[in-house]
C-alpha positions in Angstrom: 17.7 30.9 7.7 14.8 33.3 8.0 13.3 34.5 4.8 15.7 32.3 2.7 14.7 31.0 -0.7 14.3 27.2 -0.7 16.5 25.2 -3.1 14.3 23.6 -5.8 14.2 19.8 -5.7 16.2 19.8 -2.4 14.2 21.9 0.0 11.1 22.2 -2.1 9.2 19.6 -4.1 6.1 19.2 -6.2 3.3 16.8 -5.2 2.3 15.8 -8.7 -0.7 13.7 -7.6 -2.8 13.4 -4.5 -5.5 10.8 -4.8 -7.5 8.9 -2.2 -10.2 6.2 -2.9 -13.8 7.2 -2.2 -13.9 4.5 0.5 -11.3 6.3 2.6 -12.7 7.9 5.8 -13.4 11.7 5.8 -10.1 12.6 7.6 -7.8 10.4 5.5 -6.6 13.2 3.3 -5.5 15.5 6.1 -4.0 12.6 8.1 -2.0 11.4 5.1 -0.8 14.8 4.1 0.4 15.4 7.7 2.4 12.2 7.7 3.9 13.0 4.3 4.8 16.5 5.4 6.4 15.2 8.6 8.5 12.8 6.6 9.6 15.4 4.1 10.5 17.9 6.9 12.7 15.2 8.5 14.5 15.0 5.1 15.1 18.7 5.0 12.2 19.7 2.7 10.6 23.0 3.6 8.1 23.6 0.9 5.6 21.6 -1.2 3.7 22.9 -4.2 0.6 21.1 -5.4 -1.9 21.8 -8.1 -5.7 21.2 -8.4 -7.2 20.8 -11.8 -10.6 22.6 -11.8 -11.6 21.7 -15.4 -14.3 19.0 -15.6 -13.8 16.4 -18.3 -16.1 14.0 -20.1 -15.8 11.1 -22.5 -17.1 11.7 -26.0 -20.3 9.9 -24.9 -20.8 12.7 -22.3 -19.9 10.6 -19.2 -18.3 12.8 -16.5 -14.9 11.2 -15.6 -13.3 14.1 -13.7 -15.6 16.7 -12.0 -12.8 19.3 -11.5 -11.0 20.0 -8.3 -10.3 23.2 -6.5 -8.0 22.0 -3.7 -10.4 21.8 -0.9 -8.1 19.4 1.0 -5.2 21.8 0.6 -7.2 24.7 2.0 -8.3 22.6 4.9 -4.7 21.7 5.7 -3.4 25.3 5.7 -1.8 25.5 2.3 -1.4 29.0 0.8 -3.3 29.6 -2.4 -1.1 31.5 -4.9 -3.4 31.7 -7.9 -3.4 29.8 -11.2 -0.6 28.3 -13.1 -0.1 28.9 -16.8 -3.2 28.8 -19.0 -3.1 26.6 -22.0 -5.1 24.4 -24.4 -5.0 20.7 -23.5 -5.7 17.7 -25.7 -8.5 15.5 -24.3 -8.7 11.9 -25.6 -12.1 10.3 -26.2 -12.0 8.5 -22.8 -11.8 11.9 -21.1 -8.1 11.7 -20.1 -5.6 14.4 -21.0 -2.9 13.6 -23.4 -0.3 15.9 -21.9 2.5 17.8 -23.6 5.3 15.8 -22.0 3.8 12.5 -23.3 3.6 14.0 -26.8 7.2 15.1 -26.5 8.3 11.6 -25.7 6.7 10.4 -28.9 8.2 13.2 -31.0 11.7 12.7 -29.7 11.4 8.9 -29.3 12.3 9.2 -25.6 11.9 6.6 -22.9 8.2 5.8 -22.5 7.3 6.7 -26.1 6.1 3.1 -26.9 3.7 3.2 -24.0 2.3 6.5 -25.1 2.0 5.3 -28.7 0.1 2.2 -27.6 -2.3 4.3 -25.7 -3.3 6.0 -28.9 -3.3 2.8 -30.9 -5.7 1.3 -28.4 -8.0 4.2 -29.1 -7.9 3.6 -32.8 -4.7 5.2 -34.2 -2.8 3.2 -36.8 0.6 1.8 -35.9 3.5 4.0 -37.0 4.9 3.0 -40.4 8.6 2.3 -40.6 10.6 5.5 -41.3 7.7 7.9 -40.6 8.5 11.1 -38.8 7.2 10.6 -35.2 5.8 14.2 -35.1 3.8 13.5 -38.3 2.6 10.2 -36.9 1.5 11.9 -33.6 -0.4 14.6 -35.4 -2.2 12.0 -37.5 -2.9 9.7 -34.5 -4.4 12.5 -32.4 -6.7 13.4 -35.3 -7.6 9.8 -35.9 -8.7 9.1 -32.4 -10.8 12.2 -32.2 -8.8 14.3 -29.7 -10.6 17.4 -28.5 -8.9 20.7 -27.6 -10.0 22.2 -24.3 -9.1 25.6 -23.1 -7.6 25.4 -19.6 -7.3 28.6 -17.6 -4.6 26.9 -15.5 -4.6 24.7 -12.5 -4.9 26.2 -9.0 -1.5 26.4 -7.3 -1.2 25.6 -3.6 1.9 25.9 -1.4 2.7 24.2 1.9 5.3 25.7 4.1 6.9 23.0 6.3 8.3 23.7 9.7 8.2 22.4 13.2 6.6 25.6 14.5 4.3 28.3 13.2 7.1 30.8 13.2 9.3 28.5 11.1 6.5 28.1 8.6 5.8 31.8 8.4 9.5 32.6 7.8 9.5 30.7 4.5 9.2 32.9 1.4 6.7 31.8 -1.1 8.1 33.4 -4.2 4.5 34.2 -5.3 2.0 36.4 -3.6 -0.7 34.7 -1.5 -4.2 35.3 -2.8 -6.8 36.6 -0.3 -9.5 34.1 -1.4 -9.3 30.7 -2.9 -11.6 29.0 -5.4 -14.7 27.2 -4.2 -16.1 25.8 -7.4 -14.7 24.0 -10.4 -14.5 25.8 -13.7 -17.4 25.7 -16.2 -16.9 23.2 -19.0 -15.5 24.8 -22.1 -14.9 22.5 -25.0 -13.7 23.5 -28.5 -12.5 21.5 -31.4 
């Protein structure tokens, strides 16, 4: 239906990670995305949103573990840039990985996966939770104990793929957000605060 809104999780999905090994040939990314999009289109999916994290991250020793990404592969494969997602402050662990809000929520609510998340912090130096301790209190203490840093994140870059067999079909898909005239070319500057 021309101009129709796609049904979330049925006709539109999120690509939560897009990762290729450095050894992959130069065109591997576009080749793989094309195969994925063709398979999704066959299953009735008409839209894919993906995010690029432009914030570089380092270990506490200063080793760069994530240079920041702007979505170059998405731009090269005709995704539409729709700006940044929500800005927030993220918790960065000493190894340079982000301890995301969803993982923290699993611990606070003792949801499935909370043990794995707790073990991640224990491996970094947090004490094991004492019997009867409030999980939210333990989490706050564990994050402080391992030396978590707060980093201001202006929001990841949001890219949208319209899927269709023809150019006309793709152009008839409403984005829900305005397309931006230009897209980012460089990662963000590093901005760390405690």
